[in-house]
Each structure stands twice: as structure tokens, then as C-alpha cells.
C-alpha positions in Angstrom: 0.0 0.0 0.0 1.4 3.4 -1.0 1.8 6.1 1.6 0.6 8.8 -0.8 -2.7 8.9 -2.6 -2.5 12.4 -4.2 -6.1 13.0 -3.0 -4.8 15.4 -0.3 -3.1 17.5 -3.0 -6.5 19.2 -3.5 -6.9 19.9 0.2 -9.3 17.0 0.8 -9.1 13.8 2.8 -11.5 11.0 3.5 -13.2 10.1 6.7 -13.5 6.4 7.6 -16.3 5.2 5.3 -15.2 7.3 2.4 -16.8 10.7 2.9 -14.5 13.4 1.5 -14.0 16.5 3.7 -11.7 19.5 3.7 -8.4 19.1 5.5 -9.4 22.4 7.2 -12.6 21.0 8.7 -13.1 21.0 12.5 -13.2 17.2 12.5 -9.8 16.9 10.9 -8.4 19.6 13.1 -9.7 17.8 16.2 -8.2 14.4 15.4 -5.1 16.0 14.0 -4.6 17.7 17.4 -5.0 14.3 19.1 -2.3 12.9 16.8 0.0 15.7 17.9 -0.8 14.9 21.5 0.0 11.2 20.8 3.3 12.3 19.3 4.1 14.5 22.2 3.5 11.6 24.6 5.9 9.6 22.4 8.5 12.2 23.1 7.8 11.9 26.8 8.2 8.2 26.6 11.8 8.6 25.5 12.6 10.3 28.8 10.4 8.5 31.4 12.1 6.1 33.7 9.1 5.4 36.0 7.7 2.0 34.8 4.1 2.7 36.1 3.9 6.1 34.4 5.5 4.7 31.2 2.9 1.8 31.1 0.0 4.3 31.6 1.3 6.6 28.8 1.5 3.7 26.4 -2.1 2.8 27.2 -3.0 6.5 26.7 -1.4 6.4 23.3 -3.6 3.5 22.3 -6.7 5.3 23.7 -5.8 8.4 21.7 -5.6 6.3 18.5 -9.0 4.8 19.2 -10.5 8.3 19.9 -8.9 9.6 16.7 -10.3 6.7 14.7 -13.8 7.4 16.2 -13.6 11.1 15.2 -12.4 10.0 11.7 -15.5 7.8 11.3 -18.1 10.4 12.2 -20.2 7.7 13.8 -21.3 7.2 17.5 -19.3 4.4 19.2 -21.1 3.5 22.4 -18.5 0.8 23.3 -15.8 3.4 23.1 -17.9 5.8 25.3 -18.2 3.2 28.0 -14.5 2.4 27.9 -13.6 6.2 28.1 -15.9 6.5 31.2 -13.9 3.7 32.9 -10.6 5.3 31.9 -11.7 8.7 33.4 -12.3 6.9 36.7 -8.9 5.3 36.4 -7.3 8.7 35.8 -9.1 10.2 38.8 -7.8 7.4 41.0 -4.2 7.9 39.8 -4.4 11.7 40.2 -5.7 11.3 43.8 -3.1 8.6 44.6 -0.2 10.6 43.2 -1.4 13.9 44.7 -1.2 12.4 48.2 2.5 11.8 47.6 3.2 15.4 46.4 3.6 18.7 48.3 0.2 20.5 48.4 -0.1 22.9 45.5 -0.7 26.4 46.9 0.3 28.5 43.9 0.5 28.3 40.1 3.7 26.7 38.9 5.7 27.4 35.8 6.0 24.5 33.4 9.5 23.0 33.6 11.6 20.9 35.9 13.6 18.0 34.4 13.4 16.8 30.9 10.7 14.3 31.4 8.6 16.7 33.6 9.0 19.5 31.0 7.9 17.2 28.2 4.9 16.2 30.3 4.0 19.8 30.7 4.3 20.3 27.0 2.1 17.3 26.3 -0.5 18.8 28.8 -0.6 22.0 26.8 -1.1 20.0 23.5 -3.8 18.1 25.3 -5.6 21.4 26.3 -5.4 22.5 22.7 -6.9 19.2 21.6 -9.7 19.7 24.1 -10.5 23.1 22.6 -10.6 21.6 19.1 -13.0 18.8 20.3 -15.2 21.4 22.0 -15.4 23.4 18.7 -16.3 20.2 16.9 -18.9 19.2 19.5 -20.6 22.5 19.2 -21.2 21.8 15.5 -21.3 18.1 15.0 -22.0 14.8 16.7 -19.1 13.7 18.9 -19.1 11.1 21.7 -19.5 13.3 24.9 -17.2 11.0 26.8 -14.3 12.0 24.5 -14.3 15.5 25.9 -14.4 14.3 29.5 -11.5 11.9 28.8 -9.4 14.6 27.2 -10.2 17.1 30.0 -9.2 14.6 32.7 -6.1 13.5 30.7 -4.7 17.0 30.9 -5.1 16.9 34.7 -3.3 13.5 34.7 -0.5 14.8 32.6 -0.1 17.8 34.9 0.0 15.4 37.9 2.5 13.2 36.2 4.7 16.2 35.5 4.7 17.2 39.1 5.2 13.6 40.3 8.1 12.9 37.9 9.8 16.2 38.8 9.3 15.4 42.5 10.8 11.9 42.1 13.7 13.4 40.2 14.1 16.1 42.9 13.5 18.9 40.4 12.2 22.0 42.1 8.9 23.5 41.0 9.2 27.1 40.2 6.3 29.2 41.7 4.8 31.8 39.3 5.1 35.3 40.7 3.0 38.1 39.3 4.7 41.4 38.6 
């Protein structure tokens, strides 16, 4: 199978099922942002040493691929929705568990720390952009509502992972100070 089709040369692509749409459509932008997020997590994985966090990030990459495929199909996937509900509960348990091990957050912190923590913060910001794209799409088209909840909670998890990894690596959090 060839990597190129030449169909995109005219600014079009096909959704799963064959429907042609503009590459500038909200749907393409939404799952394109999720693809960027998946790639950002791939970069994180090159630096993460913690086996539990690494295992979770690999699972998240698979989740994002499934969500992207769902967005590319333009069809409701109830099975995926139920799975995403479960994953959100998993994320919340992990956030709560890791937060108990961290110093209480009393101020805004600047993104940074060590390499892995910084990359996690970067992935979090890509996740937030993906969330905005999904919201835009949701306002105009049919999208599984659980997708938005999953992405929202994922950004919280990535933030918590960044703090946790920086804490494990003894990298100091820098408190934001207003001018």
C-alpha cells in the first residue's frame, strides 16, 4: 500500500467510510490535534524512567488512537464511550493517589523541571489545545461526549504526572510570581 494517494493534493481527505472532507474541517483539526498529542507523549516516553507512568502513557497512546479513529469515522461508538468512562475513573484514582505523595499545590507553577517533567507539561498543553478543538467540533457536529471528558481529565493527569516525575527526580517546582 502506498503512503501517498494524491487525494490530499487538493486539500481533501476521506473520513472512515469514504466521505470526502476539507483538510481544514473542524473534525480533521480535532483528530489532528490528538495525533499531535500522541506524538508529544511519544517524546515523553523517550525520557520517562518510571515504569508505572510509562505503562500508563503507552495505554493512553492507544486510547488516543482509538479516539482519533472514532472522530475520523463520524459515527457514534457506544462501546468506546463506556471504555472512556472507565478510563476517566482510572485517571481520577491515579491523580488522587499521586497527589497524596506530592507537596500541596498552593500556587501556580511554571512548566518545567527536568526533561521528562518538562515534556509532560508540553504534552499537557497540547492536550488542552486538543480539548479546545474537540469542544469546537462538539458545538457543530455529533461527537461522543465521553471524548471531551476523557481529554479534560487526561490534561489533569499529565499535569499530575509532570509534578510527580519532577518530585521523584528532585527537580524543584518554580512558583509563578506576578509582577
